[in-house]
MARTIKE-451785 format. One record per residue (C-alpha): x, y, z; residue in three letters; residue number from 0. Coordinates in steps of 0.1 Angstrom, whole numbers, plus 2048, in hexadecimal, padded with zeros to 3 digits. Each point is the difference from the previous one (the first is absolute). Layout:
<sites>
   east   north    up   residuo   num
      X       Y     Z       ALA   NUM
...
</sites>
This chain:
<sites>
   east   north    up   residuo   num
    329     838   305       MET     0
    80D     7F6   822       SER     1
    7E8     7FC   81D       LYS     2
    7FE     819   81C       PRO     3
    817     7F8   81D       LYS     4
    7EF     800   823       PRO     5
    812     816   819       VAL     6
    7FA     80A   824       THR     7
    801     824   80B       ILE     8
    808     80A   823       ALA     9
    7ED     81F   80A       ILE    10
    80D     80A   822       ASP    11
    814     7F6   81F       ALA    12
    7E1     7EE   80D       ALA    13
    806     7E5   7E6       GLU    14
    7E1     808   7EC       GLN    15
    804     7F1   7DE       ARG    16
    7EC     7FF   7E0       VAL    17
    802     7ED   7DF       SER    18
    80D     80D   7DF       GLY    19
    805     7F5   7DC       LEU    20
    81E     80B   7ED       LEU    21
    800     7FD   7DA       LEU    22
    821     80C   7F1       ALA    23
    807     7F9   7DB       PRO    24
    825     7FD   7F7       SER    25
    7FE     821   7EB       ASP    26
    7EF     814   81C       ALA    27
    809     825   7FE       ARG    28
    7EC     80B   81E       ALA    29
    7EA     7F1   81C       CYS    30
    7DD     80B   809       TYR    31
    7F6     7F9   824       VAL    32
    7DB     7F9   7FB       LEU    33
    7E6     802   81C       ALA    34
    7DD     7F0   7FE       HIS    35
    7DE     811   803       GLY    36
    7EA     7FF   81F       ALA    37
    7EB     7E2   7F6       GLY    38
    817     7E8   7F0       ALA    39
    824     7F5   807       GLY    40
    820     7FC   7EC       MET    41
    7F4     7E0   7EF       ALA    42
    7E1     810   7F1       HIS    43
    7FF     7FA   7DA       PRO    44
    804     826   7FA       PHE    45
    820     800   814       MET    46
    80D     7E0   7F0       ALA    47
    7F9     80D   7DC       VAL    48
    810     821   809       THR    49
    81F     7F0   80D       ALA    50
    804     7E8   7E2       SER    51
    7F8     81B   7E7       GLY    52
    81B     817   80F       LEU    53
    819     7E3   800       ALA    54
    7FC     7FC   7DA       THR    55
    807     826   7FE       ARG    56
    820     7FD   814       GLY    57
    7F2     80D   821       ILE    58
    804     7EA   820       ALA    59
    7E5     801   81A       THR    60
    7FF     7F8   825       LEU    61
    7DC     7FB   80B       ARG    62
    7F8     7FD   825       TYR    63
    7E4     7FC   819       GLN    64
    7F5     81A   819       PHE    65
    7FE     7F1   823       PRO    66
    7DA     800   801       TYR    67
    7FF     7EC   7DF       MET    68
    81A     7E8   80E       GLU    69
    7EA     7F9   81E       ARG    70
    7E1     7FB   7EA       GLY    71
    7EF     81F   80E       SER    72
    7E9     816   7EC       LYS    73
    807     81F   814       ARG    74
    81E     813   7F2       THR    75
    81E     809   815       ASP    76
    804     822   810       THR    77
    816     818   7EB       PRO    78
    81C     7FC   819       ARG    79
    801     7DA   7FB       VAL    80
    7FA     802   7DA       ALA    81
    81C     81A   7FD       HIS    82
    818     7E9   812       ALA    83
    7F7     7E3   7E8       ALA    84
    807     816   7E2       VAL    85
    822     80B   80E       ARG    86
    809     7DC   808       ALA    87
    7F7     7F5   7DD       ALA    88
    814     81B   7F0       VAL    89
    81E     7F8   816       SER    90
    7FD     7DB   7F7       GLU    91
    7FF     808   7DB       ALA    92
    820     814   803       ALA    93
    810     7E2   812       ARG    94
    7F4     7E6   7E8       LEU    95
    808     815   7E0       LEU    96
    81E     815   80A       PRO    97
    808     81B   7E7       GLY    98
    7DF     7FE   7EE       LEU    99
    7EC     821   7FF       PRO   100
    7E1     7FF   816       LEU   101
    7DD     80D   7FA       PHE   102
    7E2     7FA   818       ALA   103
    7DB     803   801       GLY   104
    7E3     7E9   7F9       GLY   105
    7DB     7FA   7FB       LYS   106
    7E9     818   811       SER   107
    805     7FD   826       PHE   108
    823     7F3   7FB       GLY   109
    80A     81D   7EB       GLY   110
    7F2     819   819       ARG   111
    811     7F0   81D       MET   112
    821     801   7EC       THR   113
    7FC     825   7F8       SER   114
    7F8     808   824       GLN   115
    81F     7EE   80C       ALA   116
    815     812   7E6       GLN   117
    7F1     822   809       ALA   118
    806     7FA   826       GLU   119
    825     7F6   7FB       SER   120
    80F     7FA   7DE       PRO   121
    80A     7DB   7FB       MET   122
    825     7FB   7F6       PRO   123
    805     7F8   7DB       GLY   124
    7DC     807   7F4       ILE   125
    801     812   7DF       ARG   126
    7DB     803   7FB       GLY   127
    7DC     7F5   809       LEU   128
    7E7     7EF   7E9       VAL   129
    7DB     7FE   809       PHE   130
    7EA     7E5   7F0       LEU   131
    7E0     813   807       GLY   132
    806     819   81B       PHE   133
    7E2     800   819       PRO   134
    7FA     826   802       LEU   135
    7E0     7FC   813       HIS   136
    7E5     7E6   80A       PRO   137
    7E7     7F8   7E5       ALA   138
    7E4     81A   7FF       GLY   139
    813     818   817       LYS   140
    815     816   7EA       PRO   141
    81D     812   812       SER   142
    825     805   7FB       ASP   143
    809     800   825       GLU   144
    811     7DE   7FD       ARG   145
    819     810   7E8       ALA   146
    80D     81B   818       ALA   147
    81F     7EB   808       HIS   148
    80A     7FE   7DC       LEU   149
    80D     823   801       PHE   150
    81B     7F4   818       ASP   151
    80C     7E5   7E7       VAL   152
    81E     80D   7EE       THR   153
    807     7E2   7E8       VAL   154
    7ED     7FD   7DE       PRO   155
    7DD     7F0   801       MET   156
    7EC     7EE   7E5       LEU   157
    7DB     7FD   803       PHE   158
    7F0     7E4   7EB       LEU   159
    7DA     806   802       GLN   160
    7E0     7F6   7EE       GLY   161
    7E9     81C   7F4       THR   162
    7E3     7EE   812       ARG   163
    812     7FB   821       ASP   164
    7E6     807   81C       ASP   165
    81C     805   819       LEU   166
    811     81C   7EC       ALA   167
    7E8     817   7ED       THR   168
    812     812   7E4       LEU   169
    7F4     822   80A       ASP   170
    814     7FC   820       LEU   171
    81D     7EA   7F4       LEU   172
    80B     815   7E2       GLN   173
    802     821   813       PRO   174
    813     7EE   81B       LEU   175
    81A     7F2   7E9       VAL   176
    804     822   7F0       LYS   177
    806     810   822       ARG   178
    81A     7E5   808       LEU   179
    814     80E   7E2       GLY   180
    81C     7EF   7ED       LYS   181
    804     7E5   81A       ARG   182
    7DE     7F1   7F7       ALA   183
    7F5     7EE   7E0       THR   184
    7DC     7F5   7F9       LEU   185
    7F9     7E4   7E7       HIS   186
    7DB     7FA   7FA       LEU   187
    7EF     7E1   7F2       PHE   188
    7E0     807   7EF       GLN   189
    7E1     7EE   80E       ASP   190
    814     7ED   81B       ALA   191
    7F4     7FF   823       ASP   192
    814     7FD   821       HIS   193
    809     7DC   7F8       SER   194
    809     809   7DC       PHE   195
    7E1     7EE   7F4       HIS   196
    7EF     80D   7E0       VAL   197
    7DC     7F9   7F5       PRO   198
    7FA     7EB   7E1       ALA   199
    7F3     81F   7EE       ARG   200
    823     80F   801       SER   201
    80B     7E7   7E6       GLY   202
    81E     7F6   814       ARG   203
    809     7E4   819       LYS   204
    80D     805   824       ASP   205
    820     7EF   7F5       ALA   206
    806     81A   7E5       GLN   207
    7FC     81C   819       VAL   208
    818     7F0   819       LEU   209
    819     7FA   7E4       ASP   210
    7FE     825   7F8       GLU   211
    805     809   825       ALA   212
    81E     7EA   803       LEU   213
    80F     80E   7E1       ASP   214
    7FC     823   80E       ALA   215
    80E     7F5   822       LEU   216
    81F     7F0   7F1       ALA   217
    806     81D   7E9       GLU   218
    7FD     819   81C       TRP   219
    818     7ED   817       ILE   220
    819     7FE   7E3       THR   221
    7FD     825   7FB       SER   222
    80A     806   824       HIS   223
    81E     7EA   802       LEU   224
    819     81B   7F8       ASP   225
</sites>
């Protein structure tokens, strides 16, 4: 397995730049532009294992930092800034891997910022969105208001969610996916929380759950290549 290649992504005319990591196996059939969650950057073990696991499944990834994470700040970017970073990363993936089908999304906050950007103005070349734990609402404050923009997304969407996700209660998430219709697919992981962690009593390990999630992700991407 080759190592990720460091890249630099220019966000705007003001010369704002962020770091990225490109991992593209020689047999890649698609590229997933992968955004990190609110509390941890692109080098977090979850992101690294996701990228390497997808590479073994023939899916390239471009991970990247949001500007606040690049600065070392704990305060997330405004949607406008985050959306610009998403668009820049997608554009860079298209430049680095010309001709390779593109998908986008990410972990929690990163996935939501990607879907907001796509809903606001569709990104060229994006064939679908994949969410690794969509943050439907804050913990303990169930609501589906954060999902309103998803009805403006016209490309297919895959939701990979744990059944114990405190940021997406099933009584709200399942009806939402149903209302989104054929464009949305929900894949649930029994006993997993928002980080895809499972308790010992489940009889499974976190690594097994993530493997199942990556299998589902790669299969879904493959099914949307034609």
